N, C-alpha and C positions, 0 to 999 in steps of 0.2 A: 186546424179548424175543428172544433168539437161539434158533434151532431147533437141536436136537441131531440131526444126521443121521448120526452115526457108526455107529449100529446098523442102519441101513436098507440094504437091497440096492440097487445102482444100477440105474436104468432110463435107457437112452440115447435121447435125443430129438433129432430134427432135422426141418427143414422140407423137404418134397419136393413135386414137382408133383402135381396131383390124380390120383386113380386112373383106370385105363383105362375103367372102367364109366361114370363121369361124362363123360369126354371123348367117348364114343360118342354121347351124347345132346345135346351142345352144338353149336350152329351155328358158333360161333367159340370158340377157346380163350381162357382167361383167363390171360395170362402173368404177372400180378402177384398171383395167388392161389396159396397153398401150403397143403397139408395138414400137420398135425403127426403124425409117425410115431414110435412108440416101439419100441425093440428091447431084447432081454435082454442082448445082448453089444455090445461096442464096435466090432466088425467089421461090424455091421448085417446079420447073416445070420438071426437068429431074431426074427421079427416078434412083437411083443406086442400092439400096438393102433394104430389109425389114427383120427385126428380130422379130419373134413373141414373145409375152409376156410370153409364157410358155417355151421358149427355155432357156437353161442354159448358153449360150455363147454369149448373146447379149451385146453390149457395154453399159456402164453406164457413168455417167457424170465424173467419175474419169479418164476415158480413154482420153488421149490426142493424141494418135496415133491409127489408125485403119488399119488392114490388110484386103484388099478386092481384090479378084482376084490376089493374089500374089504380090500386090503393097501396099506400105505404104502410108497412107493419113493422113493429119493433121485434127483432129476432131474439128469442129466448132459447138458448141451446140446452137441451136435456142430455142425460147420459144415454149412450147407445144401448140398444136392446141386447 
């Protein structure tokens, strides 16, 4: 069954290093761990949400639709930082 994403607003997602708050409390950095960060625009200036790398319900590249604040968004994956 194909999903119709034509009526959904886009949400731009990419993988980024963990936030600075977590890095302050770690003894050593985790270079292979990345958070998933969502932005409202393709230039990645308006932050929408951040899912931490240790969370179990963060979106992955197989997700084409994201639920954020009770709204459905079309996921547009960008290259990682």
